[in-house]
VEXMIFI-732250 format. One record per residue (C-alpha): x, y, z; residue in three letters. Coordinates in steps of 0.5 Angstrom, whole numbers, plus 500, padded with zeros to 3 digits. Example, Ala and Ser with C-alpha at 12.3 -4.5 7.8 and 13.67 -1.06 7.14 Angstrom:
! residues 2
525491516ALA
527498514SER
! end
This chain:
! residues 227
800425283UNK
808424282UNK
807431279UNK
802429274UNK
795432273UNK
790427275UNK
783429273UNK
779435272UNK
771436274UNK
767442274UNK
763442280UNK
757446278UNK
756442271UNK
759435273UNK
756433266UNK
762437262UNK
767432261UNK
774436260UNK
779430258UNK
778427252UNK
778420253UNK
774420259UNK
769424254UNK
769417251UNK
768413256UNK
762417258UNK
759416250UNK
760409252UNK
756410258UNK
750413255UNK
749407250UNK
748402255UNK
740405257UNK
736410255UNK
738417257UNK
736419264UNK
736412266UNK
739410272UNK
745405272UNK
750400276UNK
757403275UNK
764400278UNK
770405277UNK
776402278UNK
781407279UNK
777413281UNK
781419280UNK
777425282UNK
770421281UNK
770425274UNK
765419271UNK
762418277UNK
759425278UNK
757424270UNK
753418271UNK
749422277UNK
748428273UNK
746425267UNK
742418270UNK
740420278UNK
739414282UNK
744410279UNK
748406284UNK
756407284UNK
762403287UNK
769406286UNK
776403288UNK
782407288UNK
789405291UNK
791411293UNK
788413300UNK
790420300UNK
787421293UNK
781419295UNK
781422301UNK
783429298UNK
777428293UNK
772426297UNK
774432302UNK
775438297UNK
770436291UNK
763435294UNK
759430290UNK
753431286UNK
747431291UNK
744425291UNK
750421289UNK
750413291UNK
757412291UNK
761406295UNK
768407296UNK
774402296UNK
781403297UNK
785397295UNK
787394289UNK
782393283UNK
783386282UNK
783384289UNK
777389291UNK
773386285UNK
774380288UNK
771382294UNK
765385292UNK
758382295UNK
756376291UNK
751377286UNK
752384285UNK
752386277UNK
754393274UNK
751396267UNK
758399267UNK
765397269UNK
770402267UNK
778401269UNK
782407269UNK
789405271UNK
794404266UNK
798410263UNK
803407260UNK
807401257UNK
808399264UNK
801397266UNK
801392272UNK
801385270UNK
796382274UNK
791387271UNK
794387264UNK
791380262UNK
785376260UNK
784373266UNK
783380270UNK
778381264UNK
774375265UNK
773376272UNK
771384270UNK
766381265UNK
763376270UNK
760382274UNK
757385268UNK
750385268UNK
747383261UNK
748388256UNK
753391260UNK
760394257UNK
767394260UNK
771400258UNK
778400259UNK
783406258UNK
789404255UNK
794410255UNK
800408251UNK
807410247UNK
808410240UNK
808404237UNK
802402241UNK
805395244UNK
800396251UNK
794397246UNK
796391242UNK
797387248UNK
791389251UNK
786388245UNK
788381245UNK
787380252UNK
780383251UNK
778380245UNK
780373249UNK
775374255UNK
769378251UNK
766376244UNK
764383243UNK
770388242UNK
772395240UNK
777400240UNK
775408240UNK
779414240UNK
782420236UNK
783418228UNK
790420229UNK
792415234UNK
791409230UNK
797410226UNK
800409232UNK
806415231UNK
803418237UNK
802418245UNK
795417247UNK
789414249UNK
785409246UNK
779406250UNK
777399249UNK
770397250UNK
767389251UNK
761386251UNK
758379252UNK
754379246UNK
757381239UNK
759388238UNK
753393235UNK
755396228UNK
750402231UNK
754403237UNK
760404233UNK
756409229UNK
753413235UNK
760414238UNK
763417232UNK
758421231UNK
759423239UNK
766425238UNK
770428240UNK
772429232UNK
775426229UNK
774419232UNK
774412229UNK
772405232UNK
775399230UNK
771392231UNK
770385228UNK
775384223UNK
777391222UNK
781390229UNK
785385227UNK
791389225UNK
791393232UNK
791386235UNK
797384232UNK
! end
């Protein structure tokens, strides 16, 4: 899209996730419920449905919804890159916030993944506490909101989104390649939000899962990144 590569999938092995930031989100999904147990997942920003494929491959029977603004992209992916057998996925075309408001009342998700931000010029109606509150409202108990924040050196967007997510959810962590936390390089930080406190064992599990070297900041350790 606009000369930018969108995604990578392995149709024969959808459990393999190539992009580092997607791998890290998959690691967070792995913590929500015991291995192999189905989850409910909402993807805001569909791409090539890489993580939807991963969830179906590792947690058969999962129920998923995906929202994509670019109809041409979604149509292309569904036509040329078939989903794993048995995938229960409902696709929606439109703006992520508008689509979130239109979901059936009472629908709750174990995982909500926001993969839309690609630089400092993030859509203002999505890069804000109000939207994170709306996304958190559709989480099931114990669920996690995962936000991919791609940013330039200095991490102004990462800083603002860390503050915004902290204002919406009590348990927040930032997860990414260790060198990115120097803020001298462009890259992707995964912000993770939970309704409860952030478990120390989750931090340890994410660091151990890699890709290496990895860092997870939570609690007071996150204060500096949040500014």
